[in-house]
N, C-alpha and C positions, 0 to 999 in steps of 0.2 A: 504494500500500500504506500502510496506517495501522496503528499498533500502540499498545497500552497494556498495563498489567500484567494486564488482563482478557481480552486477545485480540488477534488480528491480522485485519484485514479488507481486502478489495479494494473500492475505491470507483471506480465507472466511470460516465462520462457518454459516451454514444455519439458526440457531436459537437455543435458549435454550429450552430444553436440547438436543443438537445435539450429534450425535455419531462420528462426524468426522470434521476435518479441511482440506480444500483443498488448494493446492498451485498451482498457475499458473504464468507463466511469465507475466509481466505487460502488454505486447502488444499482449497477446494471450488468447484464451478461452480454451486452451488445458491444462488439469491437468497434472502436472509433479510429484506431491507428495501428500501424504495424511497422516494426523495424526489420529490415532484411539485410543481414550482413553480407559483405563481399568476402571472398575466400582469403584475400591477403590484407584484410583490414578495411575499416570504413564500411559503408553501406548506404542504404536509403531508408527514409521514413516516408510512409504513405498514409495519408488520412483517407477515410472512407468517402469524404466529400470531393476527392480528386486532387487535393493539394499534395505536393511532395517536395522533399529536400534531400540533397546528397550529404552524407556524413563522411567527412574526409579525415583520415588519421595521418599524422606526420610525426616522425621522431620515435625513438625507442627509450632512451634514458630520460629524456624530458619530453614526454608526449604532449602534443597539442592537437586539438580537434577543431574542425570548422564545419559549420552547417551552412550549406549554400542553397539558395532557391533555384528554380528551374532555369534562370538566366545567369547562374553562377555568381549572384550577388551574396555577400556574406550576411547571414542572419545572426549567427552566434559564433563565438570563439571560446574554447575551453582549454585552459592550460592546467595540466595536472601537476601537482607538487608533492614532494615527500612520498614517493612510491605509492601514489594513489590515495594518500590519507587526507589530502586537501586539494584545493584548486582555486582557480580564478576564472570566472565566466564574464564575458563582455558581449553586449548586444551590438550588432552591426547597425548600419544606417538604414537597412531595409528590414522592417519587422511586420509580421502579421498582427492580428489582434492580440491583446494582452493575455487572454486565456490560452491561446495557442502558444505564445511565447513561454508561458509558465510550463505548459505541457512539454514543449520541445526541450526546455532547459532540464527538466526532471528526467526525461527520457534520454537525453544526451549523457547526463551524468551516470545514469543507470547502465548505459551501454559501455561506458569506460570502465565501470566496476566489473562488468561481465568479462571484458577483454582481459583485465588484470587476473581475474579468477581463472579464466581459460588458459592463460599463459602459465599460471602456477600448476594447474592440472597437467598440462603438456610437459612441463619440466619434470614433475614427479614421475610421470609415465615413462619418459625417456630415461631417467635415472634408474627406475626399477627394471626396465628392459635391459639396460646396460649391465646392471648388477647380476641379472639372471644368466646372461650369456657369457 
């Protein structure tokens, strides 16, 4: 569950390795948005009303993420700090309505946490396989 002054949403990823994250209002089972990851990082966010954004990831040790609209204009920038324990988010000059900005901000941060978690699982798996062989 995620909340802001503009709403409450349920964010769900069916399991690892999932191909999507679904977003629903807290009091509903109706999906309003989805995040679809790319195989090498980043992905796209699609709303059921047809709006969409590209989620671009850059950097490894100091990751930075950008959310771009369909004309490649920057909507959000997220700089992760302290191995994912904090960060800084900035809104770009082009923004949708405030409720959507809140939802996109929460979903963007959630996706960065999933990426960190997936990297940790992958590292443990590789280490375990190497130790067995």
